[in-house]
C-alpha positions as CSV (number, residue, x, y, z in Angstrom):
1,M,-0.1,-0.2,0.1
2,S,0.3,3.8,-0.2
3,G,2.6,7.2,-1.4
4,M,5.7,9.4,-1.4
5,R,6.7,11.1,2.1
6,G,7.1,14.6,0.3
7,S,9.1,15.2,-2.7
8,S,10.7,12.8,-5.2
9,A,14.1,14.3,-4.2
10,H,13.5,12.4,-0.6
11,H,12.7,9.2,-2.4
12,Q,16.0,9.3,-4.2
13,E,17.9,10.3,-1.2
14,R,16.7,7.3,0.7
15,A,17.4,5.3,-2.5
16,G,20.9,7.5,-2.5
17,G,24.3,5.4,-3.8
18,G,26.3,5.9,-0.3
19,N,23.2,4.5,1.7
20,R,23.1,1.4,-1.0
21,A,26.7,0.8,-0.4
22,Q,26.5,0.8,3.5
23,S,23.3,-1.5,3.4
24,V,25.3,-4.0,1.4
25,R,28.1,-4.0,3.8
26,R,25.7,-4.3,6.9
27,R,24.0,-6.8,5.2
28,G,27.0,-9.1,4.5
29,V,28.0,-9.1,8.2
30,V,24.5,-9.5,9.4
31,G,24.3,-12.4,6.8
32,R,27.6,-14.4,7.6
33,A,26.8,-14.2,11.6
34,L,23.2,-15.6,10.8
35,A,24.6,-18.3,8.6
36,S,26.9,-19.7,10.9
37,G,24.6,-19.7,13.9
38,V,21.8,-21.2,11.5
39,I,23.7,-24.0,10.2
40,V,25.0,-25.0,13.7
41,M,21.7,-24.9,15.4
42,A,19.8,-26.6,12.1
43,F,22.3,-29.6,11.4
44,G,24.9,-29.6,14.3
45,S,22.8,-32.5,16.3
46,A,22.2,-34.3,13.1
47,C,26.0,-34.8,12.7
48,E,26.0,-37.3,15.4
49,G,22.8,-39.2,15.5
50,S,21.4,-41.2,13.0
51,P,18.9,-40.2,10.1
52,A,15.4,-39.0,10.8
53,S,12.9,-41.5,10.9
54,D,10.0,-41.2,8.4
55,D,7.6,-40.1,11.3
56,E,10.2,-37.1,12.2
57,A,10.6,-36.2,8.6
58,A,7.1,-35.9,8.2
59,W,5.8,-32.3,7.5
60,V,2.5,-31.5,9.5
61,W,0.8,-27.9,8.5
62,E,-0.4,-26.6,11.7
63,L,-3.4,-24.2,10.4
64,P,-6.4,-22.5,12.0
65,P,-9.6,-24.3,11.6
66,G,-11.4,-23.9,8.5
67,I,-7.8,-23.0,6.6
68,P,-7.2,-25.4,3.7
69,E,-3.6,-26.2,3.1
70,P,-1.3,-24.2,0.2
71,V,-0.6,-25.8,-2.7
72,V,2.4,-27.8,-2.9
73,P,4.0,-29.0,-6.0
74,E,3.9,-32.6,-6.6
75,D,8.0,-33.0,-7.4
76,N,8.9,-30.9,-4.0
77,P,6.9,-32.2,-1.2
78,M,7.4,-30.8,1.9
79,S,9.5,-32.3,4.7
80,S,10.9,-31.2,8.2
81,A,14.8,-32.0,6.8
82,K,14.0,-29.6,3.4
83,V,12.7,-27.0,5.9
84,E,15.6,-27.0,8.2
85,L,18.1,-27.0,5.0
86,G,16.1,-24.3,3.3
87,R,16.6,-22.2,6.3
88,A,19.9,-22.6,6.8
89,L,20.4,-21.5,3.2
90,F,18.2,-18.7,3.2
91,F,20.6,-16.8,5.6
92,D,23.6,-18.3,4.2
93,V,25.8,-15.0,2.4
94,R,27.6,-18.0,0.4
95,L,24.8,-18.2,-1.7
96,S,26.3,-15.0,-3.3
97,Y,28.8,-15.3,-5.4
98,D,30.8,-13.1,-3.3
99,Q,29.6,-14.1,-0.3
100,T,28.5,-11.0,0.8
101,M,24.5,-11.4,0.9
102,S,21.8,-14.1,1.8
103,C,18.3,-14.2,0.9
104,G,17.6,-12.7,4.7
105,S,19.6,-9.6,3.6
106,C,16.5,-8.6,2.0
107,H,13.8,-10.6,3.9
108,G,14.6,-10.3,7.8
109,P,12.7,-11.9,10.3
110,E,12.6,-8.7,12.6
111,Q,10.5,-6.8,9.9
112,A,8.1,-9.5,8.9
113,F,10.8,-10.8,6.2
114,A,10.9,-7.8,4.3
115,D,14.0,-5.3,4.8
116,G,12.6,-2.0,5.6
117,E,14.2,-0.1,3.2
118,V,12.6,1.8,-0.1
119,T,14.2,-0.5,-2.6
120,P,17.3,-3.0,-1.9
121,S,20.8,-3.5,-3.5
122,G,22.2,-6.4,-4.8
123,S,25.6,-7.8,-4.0
124,T,27.4,-5.6,-6.7
125,G,25.7,-2.5,-4.8
126,E,23.6,-2.0,-8.1
127,A,19.8,-0.7,-7.0
128,L,17.3,-2.8,-7.4
129,A,13.9,-1.2,-8.6
130,R,11.2,-2.7,-6.7
131,N,10.8,-2.9,-3.0
132,S,11.4,-6.3,-1.2
133,Q,8.0,-8.0,0.0
134,G,7.2,-9.6,3.1
135,L,7.2,-13.1,3.1
136,A,4.0,-13.8,5.4
137,N,1.6,-16.8,4.1
138,V,3.8,-16.8,0.6
139,A,2.9,-20.5,0.3
140,Y,-0.9,-19.3,-0.8
141,F,0.3,-16.6,-3.4
142,S,-1.0,-17.6,-6.9
143,A,2.0,-15.3,-8.4
144,Y,5.7,-13.8,-7.2
145,T,7.2,-10.8,-7.6
146,W,5.6,-7.4,-8.2
147,A,4.3,-8.1,-11.9
148,N,5.4,-11.3,-13.5
149,P,2.6,-13.5,-14.0
150,L,4.4,-16.1,-15.2
151,L,6.1,-17.1,-12.0
152,V,3.7,-19.0,-10.2
153,S,5.6,-21.1,-7.8
154,L,8.1,-20.4,-5.4
155,E,10.7,-22.6,-7.1
156,A,10.4,-20.5,-10.0
157,Q,10.7,-17.2,-8.2
158,A,13.8,-18.5,-6.3
159,L,15.9,-18.5,-9.6
160,V,15.4,-14.6,-10.1
161,P,17.2,-13.5,-6.7
162,L,20.0,-16.6,-7.2
163,F,20.7,-16.1,-11.2
164,A,18.8,-12.5,-12.7
165,D,21.3,-10.4,-14.4
166,V,19.5,-7.2,-14.8
167,P,20.0,-6.2,-11.9
168,I,22.1,-8.8,-10.0
169,E,21.4,-9.7,-6.8
170,L,22.9,-12.6,-5.5
171,G,25.2,-13.1,-8.6
172,A,25.2,-16.9,-8.4
173,Q,25.6,-17.2,-12.3
174,R,28.9,-15.6,-11.5
175,D,30.5,-18.7,-9.6
176,T,27.7,-21.3,-9.6
177,E,30.2,-24.2,-9.1
178,G,32.3,-22.5,-6.8
179,I,29.3,-21.7,-4.8
180,L,28.2,-25.4,-4.8
181,Q,31.7,-26.4,-3.7
182,R,31.3,-24.0,-0.7
183,L,28.3,-25.6,0.3
184,R,29.7,-29.1,-0.1
185,E,32.9,-28.3,2.0
186,D,30.7,-27.6,5.1
187,E,30.1,-31.3,6.8
188,A,27.1,-29.6,8.7
189,L,25.4,-28.1,5.9
190,L,26.2,-31.4,3.5
191,D,24.6,-33.7,6.2
192,G,21.7,-31.3,5.6
193,F,21.5,-31.9,2.3
194,G,21.8,-35.6,2.4
195,R,18.8,-35.8,5.1
196,A,16.6,-33.4,2.8
197,F,17.5,-35.5,-0.3
198,P,18.3,-39.2,0.3
199,E,17.7,-40.3,-2.9
200,E,20.1,-38.2,-4.7
201,E,23.4,-39.4,-5.7
202,E,24.6,-35.7,-5.6
203,P,22.4,-33.9,-2.9
204,V,24.1,-30.6,-3.2
205,S,22.7,-28.9,-6.7
206,V,21.1,-25.8,-8.0
207,A,17.8,-27.8,-8.2
208,S,17.8,-29.0,-4.3
209,V,19.0,-25.6,-3.2
210,I,15.8,-24.4,-5.4
211,Q,13.8,-26.8,-3.7
212,A,15.0,-26.2,0.0
213,L,14.7,-22.5,-0.2
214,A,10.9,-22.7,-1.8
215,S,10.1,-25.1,1.3
216,Y,11.3,-23.1,4.0
217,Q,9.7,-20.4,2.5
218,R,6.1,-22.0,2.2
219,S,6.7,-22.9,6.3
220,L,6.3,-19.2,7.2
221,I,2.6,-19.0,7.8
222,D,1.2,-15.9,9.9
223,L,-2.6,-16.6,10.6
224,D,-2.1,-15.9,14.4
225,A,-2.3,-12.2,14.4
226,P,-4.5,-10.4,16.8
227,Y,-7.0,-10.2,14.0
228,D,-7.3,-14.0,13.9
229,R,-8.0,-14.5,17.3
230,F,-10.7,-11.7,17.3
231,V,-12.4,-13.8,14.4
232,Q,-12.0,-17.0,16.3
233,G,-14.1,-15.4,19.2
234,D,-11.6,-13.5,21.3
235,E,-13.3,-10.4,21.2
236,A,-10.3,-8.7,23.3
237,A,-8.0,-9.4,20.9
238,L,-8.8,-6.1,19.3
239,D,-9.6,-2.8,20.8
240,A,-12.2,-0.4,19.9
241,A,-10.7,1.2,17.0
242,A,-9.3,-1.8,15.5
243,Q,-12.9,-3.0,15.5
244,R,-14.4,-0.3,13.9
245,G,-11.4,-0.2,11.5
246,L,-12.4,-4.0,10.6
247,A,-15.9,-2.7,9.8
248,L,-14.8,0.1,7.3
249,F,-12.2,-2.5,5.7
250,L,-15.1,-4.9,5.2
251,S,-18.0,-2.5,4.1
252,E,-19.3,-1.9,0.6
253,R,-18.7,2.1,1.1
254,V,-15.0,1.9,1.7
255,G,-14.5,-1.6,-0.5
256,C,-10.9,-2.5,0.8
257,A,-11.8,-6.3,0.8
258,R,-12.3,-6.3,-2.7
259,C,-8.8,-6.8,-3.6
260,H,-7.9,-7.5,0.0
261,P,-10.2,-10.2,1.5
262,P,-9.9,-12.5,4.4
263,P,-7.9,-14.7,5.3
264,F,-4.8,-13.9,3.4
265,F,-6.1,-10.1,2.5
266,T,-5.3,-10.4,-1.2
267,V,-7.3,-11.8,-4.0
268,N,-3.6,-13.4,-5.2
269,A,-4.2,-16.3,-2.9
270,R,-4.8,-19.9,-3.9
271,T,-5.1,-23.3,-1.8
272,V,-5.7,-27.0,-2.2
273,D,-9.4,-26.0,-2.5
274,D,-8.7,-23.8,-5.3
275,P,-5.5,-24.3,-7.0
276,D,-6.3,-22.9,-10.0
277,R,-6.6,-19.0,-9.3
278,A,-5.1,-16.5,-11.6
279,P,-3.4,-13.8,-10.7
280,E,-4.6,-10.2,-10.8
281,F,-2.7,-7.0,-11.4
282,V,-4.2,-3.6,-10.4
283,N,-3.4,0.3,-11.3
284,T,-4.2,2.2,-7.9
285,G,-3.5,5.5,-9.6
286,L,0.2,6.1,-8.2
287,Y,1.6,7.6,-11.1
288,N,0.3,9.8,-13.8
289,L,3.6,11.5,-15.4
290,D,1.9,12.8,-18.8
291,G,-2.0,12.9,-18.5
292,E,-2.4,9.8,-20.0
293,G,-1.2,7.3,-17.3
294,S,2.4,6.7,-17.6
295,Y,4.8,5.4,-15.0
296,P,8.4,6.4,-14.4
297,E,10.5,4.5,-17.1
298,G,11.5,0.7,-16.4
299,N,9.2,0.9,-13.5
300,A,5.8,0.3,-15.4
301,G,4.3,-2.8,-14.1
302,L,2.9,-5.8,-15.8
303,Y,3.3,-3.3,-19.3
304,E,7.1,-4.7,-19.1
305,L,6.3,-8.1,-19.9
306,T,2.8,-8.2,-22.1
307,A,4.0,-4.5,-23.8
308,D,-0.1,-3.7,-23.7
309,P,-0.6,-0.2,-22.9
310,A,-3.4,-0.9,-20.9
311,D,-1.1,-2.7,-18.1
312,I,0.9,0.1,-17.6
313,G,1.2,0.7,-13.8
314,R,-0.6,-2.5,-12.8
315,F,1.1,-4.5,-10.5
316,R,0.2,-7.8,-8.5
317,V,-2.1,-7.0,-5.1
318,P,-0.2,-7.8,-2.4
319,S,-1.0,-9.5,0.9
320,L,-1.6,-6.9,3.7
321,R,-0.5,-9.7,6.5
322,S,2.1,-8.2,8.5
323,V,1.8,-4.9,6.8
324,G,2.3,-2.6,9.9
325,A,5.9,-4.2,10.0
326,T,6.9,-3.9,6.2
327,A,6.8,-0.1,5.4
328,P,7.8,1.4,3.2
329,Y,5.1,0.5,0.9
330,M,3.8,-0.2,-2.9
331,H,6.2,-1.5,-5.4
332,D,8.7,1.3,-5.3
333,G,8.8,1.8,-1.9
334,S,7.9,5.5,-2.2
335,V,5.0,5.5,0.4
336,G,6.4,5.8,4.2
337,S,3.7,4.8,6.4
338,L,0.2,3.3,6.5
339,A,-1.5,6.6,7.2
340,E,-0.1,8.1,4.0
341,A,-1.4,4.5,2.4
342,V,-4.6,5.1,3.4
343,D,-4.8,9.0,2.7
344,I,-3.7,8.0,-1.0
345,Y,-6.4,5.4,-1.4
346,A,-9.2,7.9,0.1
347,A,-8.0,10.4,-2.3
348,G,-8.6,7.7,-5.3
349,G,-4.9,8.0,-6.2
350,R,-2.1,9.9,-5.6
351,V,-1.2,13.4,-6.4
352,I,2.6,14.8,-6.8
353,S,3.1,18.4,-7.3
354,D,6.6,18.9,-8.5
355,G,9.6,16.8,-9.5
356,P,10.3,14.3,-12.4
357,W,7.2,12.2,-11.2
358,A,4.8,15.2,-10.8
359,G,1.1,14.0,-11.7
360,D,-2.2,13.6,-10.7
361,G,-2.9,9.8,-10.2
362,R,-6.3,10.4,-9.3
363,R,-7.0,11.5,-13.2
364,S,-5.2,8.4,-14.6
365,P,-7.3,7.0,-17.2
366,L,-5.4,3.7,-16.7
367,K,-6.4,3.6,-12.8
368,S,-8.5,0.4,-11.8
369,P,-12.2,1.6,-11.2
370,M,-12.0,0.3,-8.1
371,I,-9.8,2.9,-6.5
372,E,-12.4,5.5,-6.3
373,P,-12.4,8.8,-3.9
374,L,-13.8,8.2,-0.3
375,D,-15.2,10.5,2.2
376,L,-13.7,9.3,5.2
377,A,-13.6,11.4,8.2
378,P,-9.9,11.7,10.2
379,E,-10.7,9.2,13.1
380,E,-11.9,6.6,10.4
381,R,-8.8,7.0,8.7
382,A,-7.2,6.5,12.1
383,D,-9.3,3.2,12.6
384,L,-8.1,1.9,9.2
385,V,-4.7,2.3,10.4
386,A,-5.5,0.5,14.0
387,F,-7.0,-2.3,12.2
388,L,-4.4,-3.0,9.3
389,R,-1.9,-3.0,12.4
390,S,-3.7,-6.0,13.9
391,L,-2.7,-8.3,10.9
392,G,0.0,-9.6,12.6
393,D,4.0,-8.8,13.0
394,G,5.2,-11.4,10.8
395,P,5.6,-15.3,10.3
396,E,7.3,-17.0,13.5
397,D,10.1,-19.1,12.6
398,P,9.2,-22.6,12.2
399,L,12.6,-24.3,13.2
400,A,13.1,-23.6,16.9
401,P,10.2,-25.9,18.2
402,R,11.2,-28.5,16.0
403,L,14.6,-28.9,17.5
């Protein structure tokens, strides 16, 4: 969700080169510390004992009543061993060609698996154009990244940060065999690959890394927020403001739930009961540079894949789970707070008064007709923010209870 805090100059300043370089260095140090601790936690005891039994390796979804299981590919079934291996790899900087970044560098548990940056930087310091999204309940999503309808599995998505050339993120294509060899040389990690992929003659491979990462991400379920406890009968779980905000959110007058319906708070969710749901992409009137709906060059959403002018500014509808912990918002991180987001939607789009991105998004001819001005009193806007903050602080790491 939501818009620019002040001018475009503020956005550029926050995403500036000096800050990016500092951010890459900081994430590299943190990633190394996390990786060493994670590997010992996940696999240290495994080296001393016998292989896990089938019962120990089985995966059980712990879901609230009425929530179906997510879709899991037949060729990558869930197992505890894969989840534990995936967790270790997720925080391991050795997956980047220069050992400076991990997946967790841009998706930290302390920020609901986002990173708090406007946009992140890759291992070379190259700035990415899109904001890092939180990973709560990604097992249920019908498509991944901000504007690619072709990435419909976590396995396919993992190839992007690992091997993308423009921009480079982890840069694994620069030294793929060297990366795999580093993993093979770690005795505890090698044991973890063997436990996760016992049928493989060579368990350490790009395919097994991808499958383990996807399995770990599927385990990041976040369905025990104050909101969930409230709908399950605990009226004290939400204060009065959040309850009023919930009523507004679900109301026809405000209509937030048309794009963000419970329980996953996005239309882009699928389950075993509805496995073929197609992803949806929406133009919310965030930009309108020329009066005809244009967006900043190189960040025009679905249009970049389809070349259909009607798709300019259309981005995947994200989930609002853990949204209070994942600021800044929107595909480019140009919205700094939930209050600002609510204000933009209440206005029916964003107005940028000056600078290179000046324009009136409210008047974009490409904006979704669902994005209409709302007559919201200040206290109603505050109630909506209170409700949004009740949607959780992020998934709990599933590894600790299993050790």
